[in-house]
C-alpha positions as CSV (number, residue, x, y, z in Angstrom):
1,M,-0.1,0.0,0.1
2,K,1.0,3.4,-0.9
3,L,-0.7,6.5,-1.0
4,I,-0.4,10.4,-0.2
5,C,-3.3,12.3,1.8
6,D,-4.1,15.6,3.7
7,G,-3.3,15.2,7.1
8,L,-6.4,17.2,8.3
9,D,-8.7,14.9,6.3
10,L,-6.9,12.0,7.9
11,S,-7.2,13.2,11.3
12,D,-10.8,14.0,11.0
13,A,-11.4,10.7,9.7
14,V,-9.5,8.9,12.3
15,M,-11.4,10.9,15.1
16,K,-14.8,9.8,13.6
17,V,-14.0,6.0,13.4
18,I,-12.0,5.7,16.7
19,K,-15.5,6.0,18.6
20,A,-15.8,2.3,17.5
21,I,-12.9,0.6,18.6
22,S,-13.1,-1.9,21.5
23,Q,-12.1,-0.5,25.1
24,K,-11.8,-4.0,26.4
25,S,-11.2,-6.8,24.2
26,T,-9.3,-10.1,24.1
27,N,-8.7,-9.8,20.3
28,P,-6.0,-7.1,19.7
29,V,-7.2,-6.3,16.2
30,L,-10.4,-4.9,17.6
31,E,-8.3,-2.1,19.2
32,G,-6.9,-1.2,15.8
33,I,-8.4,0.9,12.5
34,K,-8.5,-0.9,9.3
35,M,-7.3,1.2,6.2
36,V,-8.0,0.2,2.9
37,A,-6.5,2.1,-0.2
38,E,-8.1,1.8,-3.6
39,D,-9.7,3.9,-6.6
40,D,-8.2,6.9,-5.3
41,C,-9.8,6.8,-1.8
42,L,-8.6,5.8,1.6
43,T,-11.4,4.2,3.7
44,L,-11.0,3.7,7.5
45,T,-13.1,1.5,9.6
46,A,-13.1,0.6,13.3
47,T,-15.6,-1.8,15.1
48,D,-16.2,-3.5,18.4
49,L,-18.6,-6.1,16.8
50,E,-21.5,-4.2,17.9
51,L,-20.9,-1.0,16.1
52,A,-18.9,0.0,13.1
53,I,-17.9,3.3,11.7
54,E,-16.5,3.6,8.3
55,R,-15.2,6.9,6.6
56,T,-13.8,7.4,3.2
57,I,-11.6,10.3,2.3
58,K,-10.0,11.2,-0.9
59,A,-6.2,10.0,-1.5
60,E,-3.5,9.9,-4.3
61,V,-3.1,5.7,-4.3
62,F,0.0,4.6,-6.0
63,L,-0.3,1.0,-4.6
64,E,-3.7,-0.4,-3.3
65,G,-3.6,-2.4,-0.1
66,E,-5.0,-2.8,3.3
67,V,-3.7,-2.9,6.8
68,V,-4.9,-2.4,10.5
69,V,-2.9,0.3,12.4
70,P,-3.0,0.5,16.2
71,G,-6.2,2.7,17.1
72,K,-5.2,4.9,19.9
73,F,-1.4,5.7,18.9
74,F,-2.3,6.2,15.4
75,A,-5.1,8.7,16.3
76,E,-2.8,10.7,18.8
77,Y,0.2,10.6,16.1
78,I,-2.0,11.8,13.1
79,K,-3.5,14.6,15.3
80,K,-0.3,16.4,15.4
81,L,0.0,16.3,11.5
82,T,-3.0,18.2,10.5
83,N,-1.0,20.7,8.7
84,E,1.0,18.2,6.6
85,Q,0.5,16.2,3.5
86,I,1.0,12.7,4.4
87,E,2.6,9.9,2.6
88,I,1.7,6.3,3.9
89,S,3.3,2.9,2.8
90,T,3.5,-0.4,4.0
91,S,6.2,-3.2,4.1
92,D,5.8,-6.9,3.4
93,K,6.0,-7.3,7.3
94,N,3.0,-4.9,7.9
95,M,5.4,-1.9,8.9
96,I,3.5,1.0,8.1
97,A,5.8,4.1,7.3
98,I,4.3,7.7,7.8
99,K,6.3,10.5,5.9
100,Y,5.7,14.1,6.0
101,T,8.0,17.2,5.2
102,D,11.6,15.7,6.0
103,S,10.4,13.4,8.6
104,T,9.4,9.9,9.1
105,G,7.3,7.5,11.5
106,N,7.2,3.7,11.3
107,I,4.3,1.8,13.3
108,Q,4.2,-2.0,13.5
109,A,0.6,-2.8,12.0
110,Q,-1.4,-6.0,11.8
111,S,-2.7,-7.7,8.8
112,A,-6.3,-6.9,7.6
113,E,-7.1,-10.7,7.3
114,E,-8.0,-10.8,11.0
115,F,-10.3,-7.8,10.9
116,P,-13.9,-8.6,11.2
117,V,-15.9,-8.3,7.9
118,I,-18.4,-5.3,8.3
119,K,-22.0,-6.3,7.7
120,H,-23.5,-4.7,4.2
121,L,-27.1,-4.4,3.9
122,D,-28.6,-5.7,0.5
123,N,-32.3,-4.8,-0.3
124,P,-32.9,-3.4,3.0
125,E,-36.0,-1.5,4.4
126,Y,-35.3,2.2,5.0
127,F,-36.7,5.4,5.8
128,E,-35.7,9.0,4.7
129,I,-35.6,12.1,7.0
130,T,-34.0,15.3,6.8
131,S,-30.8,15.8,8.9
132,K,-32.1,18.4,11.3
133,D,-35.3,16.3,12.0
134,L,-33.2,13.1,12.7
135,K,-30.8,15.1,15.0
136,S,-33.6,16.7,16.9
137,L,-35.5,13.3,17.3
138,I,-32.3,11.6,18.7
139,S,-31.4,14.5,20.9
140,K,-35.2,14.8,22.1
141,S,-35.2,11.1,23.2
142,V,-32.0,9.5,23.6
143,F,-31.3,10.6,26.9
144,C,-34.2,8.9,28.6
145,V,-32.7,5.4,27.9
146,S,-31.7,3.2,30.8
147,N,-28.1,2.6,31.7
148,E,-28.8,-0.5,33.8
149,D,-27.5,-3.9,32.5
150,S,-30.6,-5.8,34.0
151,R,-33.0,-4.6,31.4
152,P,-30.8,-4.4,28.1
153,I,-33.5,-3.6,25.8
154,L,-34.2,-0.4,27.5
155,K,-30.8,0.8,26.5
156,G,-31.8,1.6,23.1
157,V,-34.6,3.7,21.6
158,L,-37.6,2.2,19.7
159,F,-38.2,3.5,16.0
160,E,-41.7,3.1,14.9
161,I,-41.6,3.8,11.2
162,S,-45.5,4.0,9.5
163,N,-47.0,6.2,6.9
164,R,-44.2,8.8,6.2
165,K,-43.8,9.4,10.0
166,I,-41.8,8.3,12.7
167,K,-42.0,7.9,16.5
168,A,-38.9,7.5,18.9
169,V,-39.7,6.2,22.3
170,A,-37.4,5.7,25.3
171,L,-37.7,5.1,28.8
172,D,-35.7,4.0,31.9
173,G,-38.5,3.1,34.7
174,Y,-38.6,6.7,36.0
175,R,-39.5,8.8,32.9
176,L,-40.4,8.3,29.2
177,A,-39.9,10.1,26.0
178,M,-41.8,10.0,22.9
179,V,-41.0,12.1,20.0
180,N,-42.8,12.2,16.5
181,K,-41.3,13.6,13.2
182,D,-42.5,13.5,9.5
183,L,-40.5,11.4,7.3
184,V,-39.3,12.2,3.4
185,S,-40.2,8.5,2.6
186,N,-40.2,5.2,3.8
187,S,-39.9,1.8,1.9
188,S,-42.4,0.1,4.4
189,D,-44.1,0.2,7.9
190,F,-41.5,-1.3,10.5
191,N,-40.1,-1.0,14.1
192,C,-36.4,-1.5,15.2
193,I,-34.6,-0.8,18.7
194,I,-31.4,1.1,18.3
195,P,-28.7,1.3,20.9
196,A,-28.3,4.7,22.7
197,R,-24.6,4.7,21.9
198,S,-25.1,4.1,18.1
199,L,-27.7,6.9,17.9
200,N,-25.3,9.4,19.8
201,E,-22.6,8.7,17.3
202,I,-25.1,9.3,14.3
203,S,-26.1,12.5,15.8
204,K,-22.7,13.7,16.2
205,L,-22.3,13.7,12.4
206,L,-25.7,15.4,11.8
207,E,-26.2,19.1,10.9
208,D,-29.3,21.2,11.1
209,T,-29.9,21.1,7.5
210,E,-32.6,19.9,5.1
211,E,-30.2,17.3,3.5
212,T,-32.1,14.2,3.4
213,I,-30.5,11.2,5.4
214,K,-31.2,7.6,4.2
215,V,-31.3,5.2,7.3
216,C,-31.3,1.5,6.1
217,V,-32.6,-1.6,8.4
218,Q,-32.3,-5.3,7.8
219,K,-32.6,-8.0,10.0
220,N,-30.6,-7.2,13.1
221,Y,-28.7,-4.4,11.5
222,L,-28.9,-0.5,10.9
223,M,-26.8,1.7,8.6
224,A,-26.9,5.5,8.4
225,D,-24.7,7.2,5.6
226,V,-23.8,10.7,6.5
227,N,-21.4,12.8,4.8
228,N,-19.0,9.8,3.7
229,T,-19.2,8.3,7.1
230,K,-21.1,5.0,7.4
231,I,-22.4,4.0,10.8
232,I,-23.5,0.2,11.2
233,T,-24.9,-1.1,14.3
234,R,-26.3,-4.1,15.5
235,L,-30.0,-3.6,16.5
236,L,-31.4,-4.8,20.1
237,E,-33.3,-7.8,20.1
238,G,-36.4,-8.6,21.9
239,D,-40.0,-7.0,22.9
240,F,-40.0,-3.4,23.8
241,I,-42.1,-2.2,26.7
242,N,-45.9,-1.8,25.8
243,Y,-45.4,2.0,26.6
244,K,-49.1,3.0,25.5
245,Q,-50.3,1.6,28.4
246,I,-48.0,3.7,30.7
247,I,-49.1,7.2,29.2
248,P,-52.3,8.4,31.1
249,T,-54.8,10.3,29.0
250,D,-57.1,11.7,31.8
251,F,-56.0,14.4,33.9
252,T,-57.5,16.4,36.9
253,T,-55.0,19.3,36.9
254,E,-53.5,20.9,34.0
255,I,-51.2,24.0,33.9
256,V,-49.8,26.0,30.9
257,I,-46.3,27.4,31.9
258,N,-43.3,29.6,30.2
259,K,-40.7,27.1,29.8
260,A,-37.8,29.5,30.3
261,Q,-39.3,30.5,33.8
262,L,-39.8,26.9,34.7
263,E,-36.4,26.1,33.7
264,D,-34.8,29.1,35.7
265,G,-37.1,28.4,38.7
266,L,-35.9,24.7,38.8
267,D,-32.3,25.6,38.3
268,R,-32.6,28.0,41.6
269,A,-34.9,25.8,43.6
270,S,-32.7,22.7,43.1
271,L,-29.6,24.4,44.7
272,L,-30.3,23.2,48.1
273,S,-31.4,19.6,46.7
274,R,-28.1,19.5,45.1
275,I,-26.2,20.0,48.1
276,D,-28.2,17.1,49.8
277,R,-28.0,15.0,46.8
278,N,-31.5,14.2,47.1
279,N,-32.7,16.2,43.7
280,L,-36.0,16.7,45.1
281,V,-38.2,19.8,44.3
282,K,-41.8,20.1,45.4
283,F,-44.5,21.7,43.0
284,D,-47.3,23.5,44.7
285,I,-49.9,24.2,42.2
286,T,-52.9,26.7,42.9
287,E,-55.1,29.0,41.0
288,K,-52.5,31.1,39.4
289,L,-49.1,30.2,40.9
290,M,-46.8,27.4,41.0
291,M,-44.4,27.2,43.8
292,L,-41.4,25.5,43.7
293,S,-39.4,24.7,46.9
294,S,-36.5,22.7,48.3
295,K,-34.9,22.7,51.6
296,S,-32.1,21.2,53.3
297,D,-30.3,21.8,56.9
298,I,-28.6,25.0,55.5
299,G,-32.0,26.6,54.6
300,D,-34.7,26.6,52.0
301,I,-35.6,28.0,48.7
302,K,-39.1,29.0,47.3
303,E,-39.7,30.3,43.8
304,N,-43.0,31.6,42.7
305,I,-44.1,31.1,38.7
306,T,-47.6,32.3,37.1
307,V,-49.3,29.6,35.5
308,S,-52.5,29.0,33.7
309,L,-54.5,26.4,35.8
310,N,-57.3,24.0,34.6
311,G,-58.5,21.9,37.4
312,K,-57.5,21.2,41.0
313,D,-54.8,22.4,43.1
314,L,-52.0,19.7,43.7
315,T,-48.9,19.2,45.8
316,I,-46.3,16.9,43.9
317,A,-42.5,16.3,44.1
318,F,-40.0,15.2,41.5
319,N,-36.3,14.5,41.0
320,V,-35.5,18.0,39.4
321,R,-32.8,16.2,37.2
322,Y,-35.4,14.5,35.1
323,F,-37.5,17.7,34.3
324,N,-34.1,19.7,33.7
325,E,-33.1,16.9,31.1
326,A,-36.3,17.3,29.4
327,L,-36.4,21.1,29.4
328,R,-32.9,21.4,28.0
329,V,-34.0,19.9,24.6
330,I,-37.3,21.8,24.4
331,N,-37.4,24.9,22.3
332,D,-41.3,26.0,22.8
333,E,-42.0,29.3,24.6
334,F,-44.8,27.6,26.4
335,I,-45.4,24.0,27.7
336,K,-48.2,22.0,29.3
337,L,-48.0,20.1,32.6
338,S,-50.6,17.6,33.0
339,F,-51.4,15.8,36.2
340,T,-53.8,13.3,38.1
341,T,-52.8,12.6,41.7
342,A,-49.5,13.4,43.8
343,S,-48.4,9.4,43.2
344,A,-49.2,9.3,39.4
345,P,-47.0,10.5,36.5
346,C,-46.6,13.9,35.1
347,I,-47.1,14.4,31.3
348,L,-44.9,17.1,29.8
349,K,-45.8,18.2,26.3
350,S,-45.8,21.2,23.9
351,N,-48.8,23.6,24.2
352,D,-48.9,23.8,20.7
353,T,-48.0,20.6,18.7
354,D,-47.6,16.8,19.1
355,E,-44.1,16.7,18.6
356,Y,-42.9,15.1,21.9
357,V,-44.4,13.9,24.9
358,Y,-42.4,13.4,28.4
359,L,-43.5,11.3,31.4
360,I,-41.9,11.6,34.5
361,L,-42.7,9.9,37.7
362,P,-43.2,11.9,40.9
363,V,-41.2,11.2,44.3
364,R,-43.5,10.5,47.5
365,V,-42.8,13.0,50.1
366,I,-43.6,12.0,53.8
367,N,-45.0,15.3,55.6
């Protein structure tokens, strides 16, 4: 293998694919990045057998070939050569030479024969969505996934595709996110459960544009192709929670509130609860006001926010982190909070659209 490429292009590609290398593996080849030079392109690939990331850049290829370089070291080395034109060549013993200006580095690499074959999807089902809508769909849902290994199915986000619409659902036992977006097109109606880690890596590649992104699904795999970077991931297998049974539809207390005022009020009211590490904030809802309060051994904080109330007065308490994480991804000026009792879930949604629904379980407070 022999080629010349731009150092900045190579560094950018390495930084993208290295997210997929295995952190703890008994197979050393999974800690490497596979490089394939052919057709005036250099393709870099990394995988941990669950997630694979592949990036292609332009290169002047003099001799085609492939090799696996040590991932972390190669990334650190190339990151310091972003202003250089780089010549890369290999010897018969998988020694890779990296030449730039008047300098040379030599790295012992591995044969690409041991590198896993990356799944390629033939005749898959697919959906197409704008880049900005997919980025929003992921950001508004993925933070609600579970981190617990005891229920691995909840470590992913359910995608339901139907009639040129997509619904993303995530939950962790304490809260739930449901987000709706329109599709550009879809091949058929289907569902899949995508690991949160893979969605986060896809999201990092997306921009707030109207560019159409095609996402393909076949059997237990998903592939997204964004700006010459492919992400291929295994899907989670199993039955997702019947989330429709969890979401209440009848309410006795509903308020409309300014989102920014609620966010600021919760931030201040939670200062004491963060000191005690209980994250508990109480909501006292009356006709025209909602009082947010928290207390600890060093004092108490009370925040009053004007609201529009429909229904009964209510006192209820929450882990403020769950509210803050939902509010952080919402852009609406006003939101609606719906309640039934002090021990039943709160529903947070837009006051104007059905784009998102968040369910948050309360915390029981002993008076």
